[in-house]
C-alpha positions in Angstrom: -0.2 51.0 -5.7 2.4 48.3 -5.6 1.4 45.1 -4.0 3.4 42.8 -1.7 6.1 40.7 -3.2 5.4 37.0 -3.7 7.8 34.3 -2.7 7.5 30.8 -4.1 8.3 28.2 -1.5 8.4 24.5 -1.3 6.8 22.6 1.6 7.4 18.9 2.1 5.3 16.4 4.0 8.1 13.8 4.4 6.7 10.5 5.6 8.3 7.4 7.0 7.0 4.5 9.1 8.9 3.3 12.1 7.7 0.7 14.7 4.2 0.7 13.2 4.0 4.5 13.6 3.6 6.8 10.5 5.9 9.7 11.1 6.2 13.2 9.6 9.4 15.2 9.6 8.9 18.6 11.3 11.1 21.5 12.2 10.6 22.1 15.9 10.4 25.8 16.9 11.9 27.4 20.0 10.0 26.8 23.2 7.3 24.3 24.2 4.4 26.6 24.9 1.9 25.6 22.2 -0.4 28.5 23.1 1.8 30.7 20.8 2.0 30.0 17.1 5.6 30.9 17.0 6.3 27.7 19.0 4.3 25.3 16.9 6.0 22.7 14.7 6.4 23.4 11.0 6.9 21.3 7.9 10.3 21.7 6.3 10.3 24.7 4.0 12.7 26.0 1.4 12.5 28.8 -1.3 12.6 27.9 -4.9 15.6 29.4 -6.6 15.2 29.2 -10.4 18.8 30.3 -10.9 20.0 27.1 -9.2 17.2 24.6 -9.6 15.9 23.7 -13.1 12.7 22.2 -11.7 10.7 22.5 -8.5 11.3 18.8 -7.8 15.1 19.2 -8.0 14.9 22.2 -5.7 12.9 20.3 -3.2 15.3 17.3 -3.2 18.4 19.6 -3.0 17.3 21.7 0.0 16.0 18.6 1.9 19.3 16.9 1.4 21.2 20.0 2.4 19.1 20.7 5.5 18.4 17.2 6.9 20.8 14.9 5.1 17.8 12.8 4.0 17.6 11.3 0.6 14.0 11.3 -0.6 12.6 8.4 -2.6 9.1 8.9 -3.9 8.1 12.6 -4.4 4.8 13.8 -5.6 3.5 17.4 -6.0 0.2 17.9 -4.0 -1.2 21.3 -4.5 -0.3 25.0 -4.5 -1.3 26.8 -1.2 -1.6 30.5 -1.6 -4.6 31.8 0.3 -4.3 35.3 1.7 -3.2 35.2 5.3 -1.9 31.6 5.1 1.4 32.7 6.6 0.0 35.2 9.1 0.5 34.8 12.9 -1.9 36.1 15.5 -1.7 39.6 14.0 -1.2 40.7 10.4 2.4 41.2 9.5 3.9 43.3 6.7 6.1 41.5 4.3 6.0 39.2 1.3 3.2 36.9 0.6 4.4 33.3 0.5 2.9 30.8 -2.0 3.9 27.3 -1.2 4.0 24.3 -3.5 3.2 21.3 -1.3 4.8 17.9 -1.8 4.3 14.4 -0.5 7.7 12.6 0.0 8.5 9.2 1.2 11.7 7.9 2.8 12.8 4.7 4.5 13.6 4.6 8.1 17.2 3.3 7.5 18.2 6.7 6.1 20.5 9.0 8.1 19.0 10.8 11.1 17.8 14.3 10.1 19.6 17.3 11.5 17.7 20.2 13.0 14.5 18.3 12.5 12.4 15.7 14.3 10.0 12.9 13.5 6.5 13.2 14.9 3.8 10.6 14.8 1.2 12.1 12.4 -1.6 11.0 14.7 -0.4 13.6 17.2 -1.8 16.1 14.8 -4.8 14.0 13.8 -5.8 11.8 16.7 -9.2 11.0 15.3 -7.7 9.4 12.2 -6.3 6.2 13.9 -8.9 3.5 14.0 -6.5 0.5 14.5 -7.8 0.0 18.0 -11.4 0.8 17.1 -13.2 4.1 16.8 -11.2 6.8 18.6 -13.0 8.0 21.7 -12.3 11.6 20.9 -14.9 11.5 18.1 -17.9 10.7 20.4 -16.6 12.5 23.5 -15.4 15.8 21.9 -15.7 16.1 18.1 -19.3 15.0 17.5 -20.9 17.1 20.3 -19.0 20.2 19.4 -19.7 19.8 15.7 -23.4 19.2 16.3 -23.5 22.3 18.5 -22.0 24.3 15.6 -24.4 22.7 13.1 -27.4 24.0 15.2 -26.0 27.5 15.4 -28.1 30.0 13.5 -25.9 33.1 13.9 -24.2 32.9 10.5 -26.9 31.1 8.6 -28.5 33.1 5.7 -30.9 30.2 5.1 -31.1 28.6 8.5 -32.7 25.2 8.0 -30.8 24.5 4.8 -27.5 25.5 6.4 -28.1 23.3 9.4 -29.0 20.4 7.2 -25.9 20.7 5.1 -23.7 20.9 8.2 -25.3 17.8 9.7 -24.8 15.9 6.4 -21.1 17.0 6.3 -20.6 15.9 9.9 -22.1 12.4 9.3 -20.2 11.8 6.0 -16.9 13.1 7.3 -16.8 11.4 10.7 -18.8 8.2 10.0 -21.7 9.0 12.4 -25.2 7.6 12.5 -24.2 4.4 10.6 -22.3 6.1 7.9 -19.1 4.2 6.8 -15.8 5.7 7.8 -13.8 6.8 4.8 -10.1 6.8 5.6 -9.4 9.1 2.6 -11.4 12.1 3.9 -8.6 13.4 6.0 -8.6 16.9 4.4 -12.4 17.1 4.4 -12.4 16.4 8.2 -9.7 19.0 8.8 -11.6 21.6 6.8 -14.8 20.9 8.7 -13.2 21.3 12.1 -11.4 24.4 10.9 -14.7 26.0 9.6 -16.4 25.1 12.9 -13.6 27.0 14.8 -12.5 24.0 16.7 -8.8 24.0 15.7 -6.2 26.3 17.2 -5.2 27.5 13.7 -8.7 28.9 13.2 -8.3 31.1 16.2 -4.9 32.3 14.9 -6.5 33.3 11.6 -9.1 35.5 13.5 -12.3 33.5 13.0 -14.9 34.9 15.4 -16.5 31.5 16.1 -13.0 30.1 16.9 -12.4 32.7 19.6 -15.7 31.8 21.2 -15.0 28.1 21.0 -11.5 28.5 22.6 -12.7 30.8 25.2 -15.2 28.2 26.5 -13.7 24.9 25.5 -10.2 23.5 26.1 -10.0 21.8 22.7 -6.8 22.9 21.2 -4.7 20.0 22.6 -7.4 17.3 22.5 -8.1 18.1 18.8 -4.4 17.5 17.9 -1.2 19.5 18.0 -1.4 22.7 15.9 1.1 23.6 13.3 2.5 26.8 12.0 0.8 28.7 9.1 -1.4 26.2 7.1 1.0 23.3 7.5 -1.6 21.0 9.2 -3.8 21.6 6.1 -0.8 20.6 3.9 -0.3 17.5 6.0 -4.0 16.6 5.8 -3.7 16.9 2.0 -0.7 14.6 2.0 -2.4 12.0 4.2 -5.5 12.0 2.0 -3.4 11.6 -1.1 -1.2 8.8 0.3 -4.1 6.8 1.7 -5.8 6.9 -1.7 -2.6 6.2 -3.6 -2.0 3.0 -1.6 -5.0 1.4 -3.3 -3.9 1.9 -6.9 -0.1 2.4 -6.8 2.5 0.3 -5.0 3.8 3.3 -3.0 3.9 1.4 0.2 7.1 -0.4 -1.0 8.9 3.0 -1.0 8.7 2.8 2.8 9.9 -0.8 3.0 13.4 -2.2 3.3 14.8 -4.3 0.4 13.5 -7.5 2.0 10.6 -7.8 4.3 7.9 -10.1 5.6 4.3 -9.9 4.5 3.4 -9.2 8.2 5.8 -6.2 8.2 4.2 -4.9 4.9 0.7 -5.3 6.3 1.6 -3.4 9.5 3.1 -0.6 7.5 0.0 -0.3 5.3 -2.3 -0.4 8.4 -0.3 2.3 10.1 -0.8 4.6 7.1 -4.5 3.9 6.7 -5.2 4.0 10.4 -7.2 0.7 9.9 -6.6 -3.0 10.4 -7.0 -5.1 7.2 -8.0 -8.7 6.9 -4.7 -10.8 7.1 -5.6 -13.5 4.6 -7.2 -11.2 2.1 -4.1 -8.9 2.3 -1.7 -11.7 1.6 -3.8 -13.0 -1.2 -3.9 -9.6 -2.9 -0.2 -9.0 -2.5 0.9 -12.4 -3.8 -1.7 -13.1 -6.5 -1.3 -9.5 -7.7 2.3 -10.1 -8.5 3.5 -7.3 -6.2 6.1 -9.4 -4.4 8.5 -12.2 -5.0 10.0 -14.7 -2.6 13.7 -14.4 -1.6 14.0 -18.0 -0.4 15.1 -16.7 3.0 13.5 -16.8 6.4 13.7 -14.5 9.4 12.7 -14.5 13.1 12.9 -10.7 13.3 9.2 -10.3 14.0 9.2 -12.9 16.8 7.5 -16.2 17.0 7.9 -18.7 14.2 10.3 -18.0 11.3 8.6 -15.9 8.6 9.4 -15.9 4.9 11.0 -12.8 3.4 9.9 -11.1 0.2 11.0 -8.3 -2.0 9.1 -5.8 -4.2 8.6 -7.1 -7.8 9.2 -3.9 -9.8 8.2 -5.6 -13.1 4.5 -5.2 -12.0 4.8 -1.5 -12.8 5.0 -2.4 -16.5 2.4 -5.2 -16.4 -0.7 -3.3 -15.5 -1.8 0.3 -15.0 -2.9 0.2 -11.4 -0.9 -2.3 -9.3 -2.0 -1.2 -5.9 -3.6 -2.7 -2.8 -7.4 -2.7 -3.2 -8.0 -3.3 0.5 -11.0 -3.6 2.7 -10.7 -2.9 6.5 -11.1 -5.7 9.0 -14.8 -5.6 10.1 -13.8 -6.4 13.6 -11.8 -3.2 13.9 -13.5 -0.6 11.6 -16.9 -0.6 13.1 -18.5 2.5 14.6 
């Protein structure tokens, strides 16, 4: 029996930072009723055509340029997403199975405005990830109670006490509960936990029985972030995890900065991506003593207040040491639970 055809697609999580907001490029769908998957936002997608594109990377850049007029800077392959049912809607549909190669791409805000696309703050999809104003209330008010209820559920536990214990441990480690340190890099693990517990709208679309129960009794789909088509929120979570980790050992933050900038502007960009405040003096010391920037000799009042010195990225650092990143620690006053 012949199987379904397989299409190789390219999905891009295209990130920029504007006005201290990390934003992701999405393709809005018709309508505004988020109760139907057909209306959810999607990440940009394009098929890989080996007759026209020598590599996947070239294919990605070409169709992004063609569709949105955006010129991508840093591009990195994330993962191949090919689970059965990943491109299903509420009911199974006949047709080809789509395997997507996910990418993280960075672009500066001074690029041309995208066409037939829109920028969304990525915290609209992951509201529990932004700790810049302290611990998000959604964790204690919604997420923790619902996850603990799920952890205590015995219905699908083959070994009840062991399963409950593992679930409780995952909840604590992922969401920084009961004194556990918040790990900003666990974006994907947190998404997968919420999905497994049936608390995300995408889980209901995929037909998980516990999701249908949760959404019949709890109005959590909006409070737990905007859903996305297919498995695109999982791809975005993967991109966020990768970028947050990458910031600490590679100078990728500078791909999002203008040619000249102040250290305050650089710090605010990094904080927006991490969802955490960092210690100002430590940040400046790491950046300057690490040889990541060089002075331009110019001053600006763009940020308000007193004139601030402008810097530029010092690209020579890429050849001077293997891991020229920002080994940052969050500000203790902001990252407490």
